[in-house]
C-alpha positions in Angstrom: 12.2 30.2 0.9 11.0 28.1 3.8 13.6 26.8 6.2 13.3 23.0 6.2 15.4 20.6 8.2 16.5 17.3 6.5 13.9 14.6 6.7 13.5 11.7 4.3 9.9 11.8 3.2 7.5 11.7 0.3 3.9 12.9 -0.1 1.5 12.3 -3.0 0.3 15.9 -3.3 3.8 17.3 -3.1 5.0 14.7 -5.6 2.3 16.0 -8.0 3.6 19.6 -7.4 7.2 18.4 -8.1 6.0 16.7 -11.3 4.3 19.9 -12.5 7.5 21.9 -12.1 9.5 19.2 -13.9 11.1 20.2 -17.3 12.8 17.8 -19.6 15.3 18.9 -22.3 17.9 17.4 -24.5 21.1 19.4 -24.4 24.8 19.0 -25.5 27.1 18.4 -22.5 30.8 17.6 -23.0 30.2 16.8 -26.7 27.3 14.4 -26.1 23.6 14.8 -26.1 22.2 14.5 -22.6 18.7 14.3 -21.2 18.3 17.0 -18.5 15.6 17.0 -15.8 15.1 20.2 -13.8 12.5 20.7 -11.0 11.8 22.7 -7.9 11.6 20.8 -4.7 8.1 21.3 -3.3 9.4 21.2 0.3 12.4 23.5 0.4 11.6 25.2 -3.0 15.3 25.0 -4.1 16.1 24.2 -7.8 17.3 20.6 -8.6 18.9 19.1 -11.7 19.8 15.7 -13.0 21.2 14.5 -16.4 22.1 11.4 -18.3 23.6 10.6 -21.7 21.7 9.8 -24.8 23.6 6.6 -25.8 20.9 4.0 -25.8 20.4 4.3 -22.1 20.1 7.2 -19.8 22.4 6.7 -16.9 20.4 6.5 -13.7 17.2 7.8 -15.3 15.5 5.3 -17.5 15.6 1.7 -18.7 14.8 2.0 -22.3 16.3 2.0 -25.8 17.3 5.2 -27.5 14.1 7.2 -28.2 12.9 8.2 -31.7 9.8 9.7 -33.2 8.2 6.3 -33.4 9.4 5.1 -30.0 8.7 7.6 -27.2 10.9 7.7 -24.2 9.3 6.8 -20.9 11.2 8.0 -17.8 10.1 6.3 -14.6 12.4 7.2 -11.8 12.7 8.1 -8.2 14.1 11.6 -8.0 15.2 13.4 -4.8 15.8 16.9 -3.8 19.5 17.4 -4.6 19.6 21.2 -4.1 23.0 21.4 -2.4 21.7 24.0 0.1 22.2 23.5 3.8 19.4 21.7 5.7 19.8 21.1 9.5 20.3 17.5 10.4 21.3 16.3 6.9 23.9 13.5 6.9 27.2 14.5 5.4 26.9 12.0 2.5 23.5 13.3 1.5 22.3 16.3 -0.5 19.0 18.2 -0.4 16.3 18.3 2.2 15.3 14.6 2.0 12.2 14.8 -0.1 11.8 12.2 -2.8 9.1 11.2 -5.3 8.4 8.7 -8.0 7.9 10.5 -11.4 6.9 9.3 -14.8 7.4 11.3 -18.0 6.7 10.3 -21.6 8.4 12.2 -24.3 9.1 11.8 -28.0 12.2 13.1 -29.8 11.3 15.4 -32.7 
């Protein structure tokens, strides 16, 4: 994997690469259904993960009602590299390499 120092940045072509690696799944976590996003950071190439509960709202992920077959879920969110791997120059209160992108995903619950 390339060594990349911490730098807050975004880039359209890298954001597209991040979006292509994005997977969305509904899984059970701690007795509740959760929406889980996983992706590879296009800068440092480390794996990233984010989740939110399925109780009418997805914490930190979407602003919508609970999805159904008739009402697809639209996720529009800024996601950041949160790989947890060391990156030179990263502030102590941050995670990842600093790359971020605005993503949009539309999915329906089957």
